[in-house]
C-alpha positions as CSV (number, residue, x, y, z in Angstrom):
1,M,-7.9,25.9,5.5
2,P,-4.4,24.8,6.6
3,D,-1.5,25.3,4.3
4,T,-0.5,22.5,2.0
5,R,2.7,20.7,2.5
6,Y,4.5,18.7,-0.2
7,L,6.3,15.4,-0.4
8,V,8.2,14.1,-3.4
9,I,7.8,10.4,-4.3
10,T,10.2,9.0,-6.8
11,D,11.1,6.0,-8.8
12,L,14.8,5.1,-8.9
13,D,16.1,3.3,-12.1
14,G,15.9,5.6,-15.0
15,T,14.4,8.4,-12.9
16,L,16.5,9.5,-9.9
17,L,19.2,7.1,-11.0
18,D,20.7,7.0,-14.5
19,H,19.5,4.0,-16.4
20,H,23.0,2.9,-17.5
21,T,25.3,4.1,-14.7
22,Y,22.9,4.2,-11.6
23,Q,24.4,7.6,-10.8
24,W,22.3,10.4,-9.3
25,Q,24.8,13.3,-9.0
26,A,23.0,15.4,-11.7
27,A,20.0,15.5,-9.3
28,Q,22.0,16.7,-6.3
29,P,21.1,20.4,-6.6
30,A,17.4,19.5,-6.4
31,L,18.0,17.0,-3.6
32,D,19.9,19.6,-1.6
33,W,17.1,22.2,-2.1
34,L,14.4,19.7,-1.0
35,Q,16.4,18.9,2.1
36,E,16.8,22.6,2.9
37,K,13.0,23.1,2.5
38,Q,12.3,20.0,4.6
39,I,10.4,18.4,1.8
40,P,10.6,14.6,2.2
41,V,11.9,12.5,-0.7
42,V,10.3,9.1,-0.6
43,I,11.8,6.4,-2.7
44,N,9.1,4.2,-4.4
45,T,10.8,1.5,-6.3
46,S,10.9,-2.1,-7.5
47,K,14.1,-2.4,-5.5
48,T,14.4,-4.3,-2.2
49,R,14.5,-2.8,1.3
50,A,18.2,-3.7,1.6
51,E,19.0,-1.7,-1.6
52,V,16.9,1.2,-0.6
53,I,18.5,1.5,2.8
54,E,22.0,1.6,1.2
55,L,20.8,4.3,-1.3
56,Q,19.1,6.4,1.4
57,H,22.5,6.5,3.2
58,A,24.3,7.5,0.1
59,L,21.8,10.2,-0.8
60,N,21.5,11.4,2.8
61,I,17.7,10.8,2.7
62,N,15.9,10.1,6.0
63,A,12.4,9.4,4.9
64,P,9.9,6.5,4.5
65,A,10.4,4.1,1.6
66,I,8.1,2.0,-0.6
67,V,9.7,-1.1,-1.9
68,E,9.2,-3.9,-4.4
69,N,6.6,-2.0,-6.5
70,G,4.3,-1.0,-3.7
71,S,4.5,-4.3,-1.8
72,A,5.5,-2.7,1.5
73,I,6.1,0.7,3.2
74,F,8.8,1.3,5.8
75,L,8.8,4.2,8.3
76,P,12.2,4.7,10.0
77,K,11.9,5.0,13.8
78,T,14.2,8.0,13.5
79,L,11.1,9.8,12.1
80,I,8.3,8.4,14.3
81,T,8.8,7.0,17.8
82,S,5.4,5.2,18.1
83,L,2.6,4.1,15.8
84,Q,-0.6,2.7,17.3
85,N,-2.3,1.3,14.2
86,A,-3.2,-2.4,13.6
87,D,-2.2,-2.1,9.9
88,W,1.4,-1.5,10.8
89,Q,4.0,-3.9,12.1
90,E,7.2,-3.2,13.9
91,N,10.8,-4.4,13.7
92,Q,14.0,-3.1,15.3
93,S,14.4,-0.1,13.0
94,S,11.1,0.5,11.4
95,Y,7.4,0.4,11.3
96,F,6.2,-1.3,8.2
97,R,3.0,-2.1,6.4
98,V,2.7,-5.0,3.9
99,L,0.3,-4.4,1.0
100,G,1.3,-7.4,-1.1
101,K,2.3,-11.1,-0.8
102,T,5.4,-12.8,0.5
103,R,8.1,-13.9,-1.9
104,Q,7.8,-17.5,-0.7
105,H,4.2,-17.6,-1.8
106,I,5.0,-16.1,-5.1
107,L,7.9,-18.4,-5.9
108,E,5.9,-21.5,-5.0
109,R,3.3,-20.6,-7.6
110,L,5.7,-19.4,-10.2
111,H,7.7,-22.7,-10.1
112,E,4.5,-24.8,-10.3
113,L,3.3,-22.9,-13.4
114,R,6.7,-23.0,-15.1
115,D,6.9,-26.8,-14.7
116,K,3.3,-27.3,-15.8
117,N,3.4,-25.1,-18.8
118,N,7.1,-25.2,-19.8
119,W,7.3,-21.5,-19.7
120,K,10.7,-20.0,-20.4
121,F,11.7,-17.6,-17.7
122,E,14.2,-17.3,-14.9
123,G,14.2,-15.1,-11.9
124,F,16.6,-13.9,-9.2
125,A,15.8,-17.0,-7.1
126,D,17.2,-19.2,-9.9
127,W,20.4,-17.2,-10.3
128,S,23.7,-17.0,-8.4
129,V,25.0,-13.7,-7.3
130,E,27.4,-13.7,-10.3
131,Q,24.4,-14.2,-12.7
132,I,22.6,-11.3,-11.1
133,V,25.7,-9.2,-11.5
134,D,25.7,-10.1,-15.3
135,A,22.0,-9.3,-15.7
136,T,22.0,-6.0,-13.8
137,R,25.6,-4.8,-14.2
138,L,25.6,-4.1,-10.5
139,P,28.6,-4.5,-8.2
140,T,28.6,-7.7,-6.2
141,E,27.5,-6.2,-2.9
142,D,24.7,-4.3,-4.7
143,A,23.6,-7.5,-6.5
144,K,23.4,-9.3,-3.1
145,R,21.1,-6.6,-1.9
146,A,19.0,-6.8,-5.1
147,S,18.5,-10.6,-4.5
148,A,17.2,-10.0,-0.9
149,R,13.6,-9.8,-2.1
150,E,10.8,-10.2,0.4
151,Y,7.6,-9.5,-1.4
152,S,8.1,-10.0,-5.2
153,E,10.2,-11.8,-7.8
154,A,12.1,-10.2,-10.7
155,L,12.1,-12.3,-13.9
156,S,13.7,-12.4,-17.3
157,W,11.4,-13.8,-20.0
158,F,12.9,-16.0,-22.7
159,G,9.8,-17.4,-24.3
160,D,7.7,-16.0,-27.1
161,D,5.1,-13.2,-26.8
162,N,2.1,-15.5,-26.9
163,S,3.5,-17.5,-24.0
164,L,4.1,-14.3,-22.1
165,Q,0.5,-13.2,-22.6
166,A,-0.7,-16.6,-21.3
167,F,1.6,-16.2,-18.3
168,Q,0.4,-12.8,-17.5
169,T,-3.3,-13.8,-17.9
170,Q,-2.9,-16.8,-15.6
171,L,-1.2,-14.9,-12.8
172,R,-3.6,-12.0,-12.9
173,E,-6.5,-14.4,-12.7
174,E,-4.9,-15.9,-9.6
175,G,-4.6,-12.4,-7.9
176,F,-1.0,-11.5,-8.8
177,Q,0.3,-8.4,-10.4
178,V,2.6,-8.7,-13.4
179,L,4.5,-5.5,-14.1
180,R,7.1,-4.6,-16.7
181,G,10.0,-2.6,-15.3
182,G,13.0,-1.1,-17.0
183,R,14.9,-4.4,-17.0
184,F,12.7,-7.1,-15.6
185,I,9.2,-8.4,-15.3
186,H,8.0,-8.2,-11.7
187,V,5.5,-10.6,-10.1
188,L,3.9,-9.4,-6.8
189,G,0.7,-9.4,-4.9
190,Q,-2.3,-7.1,-5.4
191,S,-0.4,-3.9,-4.6
192,N,1.1,-1.2,-6.7
193,K,3.1,2.0,-6.4
194,G,0.0,4.1,-6.7
195,L,-1.8,2.5,-3.8
196,A,1.2,2.7,-1.6
197,S,1.7,6.3,-2.5
198,L,-1.8,7.1,-1.4
199,V,-1.4,5.3,1.9
200,L,1.8,7.3,2.6
201,K,0.2,10.5,1.5
202,D,-2.6,9.9,4.0
203,F,0.0,9.1,6.7
204,Y,1.8,12.4,6.1
205,A,-1.5,14.4,6.2
206,Q,-2.2,12.9,9.6
207,Q,1.3,13.5,10.9
208,W,1.3,17.1,9.6
209,H,-2.3,17.9,10.5
210,T,-2.6,19.6,7.2
211,L,-3.1,18.9,3.5
212,A,-0.5,16.8,1.9
213,S,0.3,17.1,-1.8
214,T,2.5,14.8,-3.9
215,I,5.0,15.4,-6.7
216,I,5.6,12.0,-8.1
217,L,8.4,11.2,-10.7
218,G,8.8,8.1,-12.8
219,D,9.9,6.9,-16.2
220,G,8.5,3.4,-16.9
221,P,5.2,1.5,-17.3
222,N,5.4,0.2,-13.7
223,D,5.3,3.9,-12.6
224,R,2.0,4.6,-14.3
225,D,-0.2,3.7,-11.2
226,M,1.7,6.2,-9.0
227,L,1.9,8.9,-11.6
228,E,-1.9,8.8,-12.1
229,V,-2.6,9.4,-8.4
230,A,-0.1,12.2,-8.1
231,D,-1.1,15.8,-7.5
232,I,1.8,16.8,-9.8
233,P,3.0,13.9,-12.0
234,V,6.4,14.1,-13.7
235,A,7.3,11.7,-16.5
236,V,11.1,11.6,-16.7
237,K,12.5,11.0,-20.2
238,S,14.0,7.5,-20.6
239,P,16.8,6.5,-23.0
240,V,15.2,3.1,-23.5
241,N,11.4,3.5,-23.2
242,D,8.8,5.8,-24.5
243,F,7.0,8.0,-21.9
244,P,4.4,5.9,-20.1
245,E,0.8,6.6,-21.0
246,I,-0.7,8.5,-18.1
247,N,-4.3,9.2,-17.5
248,H,-4.0,12.6,-15.8
249,A,-5.1,16.1,-16.6
250,S,-1.7,17.6,-16.3
251,V,1.7,15.9,-16.7
252,F,5.1,17.5,-16.7
253,Y,7.4,15.7,-19.3
254,T,11.1,16.3,-18.9
255,H,13.4,17.1,-21.8
256,A,16.4,15.6,-20.1
257,F,17.0,12.0,-19.2
258,G,17.1,10.4,-15.7
259,P,18.6,12.5,-12.9
260,E,19.1,15.5,-15.2
261,G,15.4,15.4,-15.9
262,W,14.7,14.9,-12.2
263,N,16.6,18.0,-11.4
264,E,14.9,19.8,-14.3
265,A,11.4,19.0,-12.9
266,I,12.1,19.9,-9.3
267,S,13.6,23.2,-10.4
268,H,10.6,23.9,-12.6
269,F,8.2,23.5,-9.6
270,K,10.2,25.3,-6.9
271,T,8.2,28.4,-6.9
272,S,4.9,26.6,-6.7
273,I,5.7,24.3,-3.8
274,I,7.1,26.8,-1.3
């Protein structure tokens, strides 16, 4: 039996990035160690492709990425020069696979339902860059990247809980996903972080010609799908949410928050993944 190789798949906000400051420096020792051991760090996030590319540059990560809650997977051409597979498309810099719906399709239906039912919500498509800055506390350029959604919409809900339940039920009946993130409600197609993680795990197993095993880290309810398909799930402590409920035989719960907890978890598993 060939040796097992590992990859790390991680959420961003509240996990690798501090919930309040978006800083990751407390996780730098673990990131450096993973790079030294040539263990890929795959970002799996509700964020957009534009946001992820910027963060990958800042973090010195050259790896695939899963964006907008599992809606699409991007493989940099710096990692793979050709990919002959009908499931994957190609642009100038990446091979990519879409698992969800386009944002245009999502917005058309959201706006129809809002007008029909008088539901009280607003999304990034309704807001100016300045309003997105206010809602996210991001710098202006980061807010612009956050608004460049391709496969989902991020919403703030202003109605009551009963209306929210009706909203969620209606969308799910129509084949959409409705997920609660750390700050927003995300509406997307029938994709999730778990499905995308499994697709990418299979891709790595084929590329490596060996067994691939995943360490997956997350902190919120929208991370549950990917944590439940992990070989090693890590629930990172959040300053604003309880640990997500995870149906898995063995979960590592961090004592520290955010990037400190991320560093704690990778340090804990060092001896078992090399």
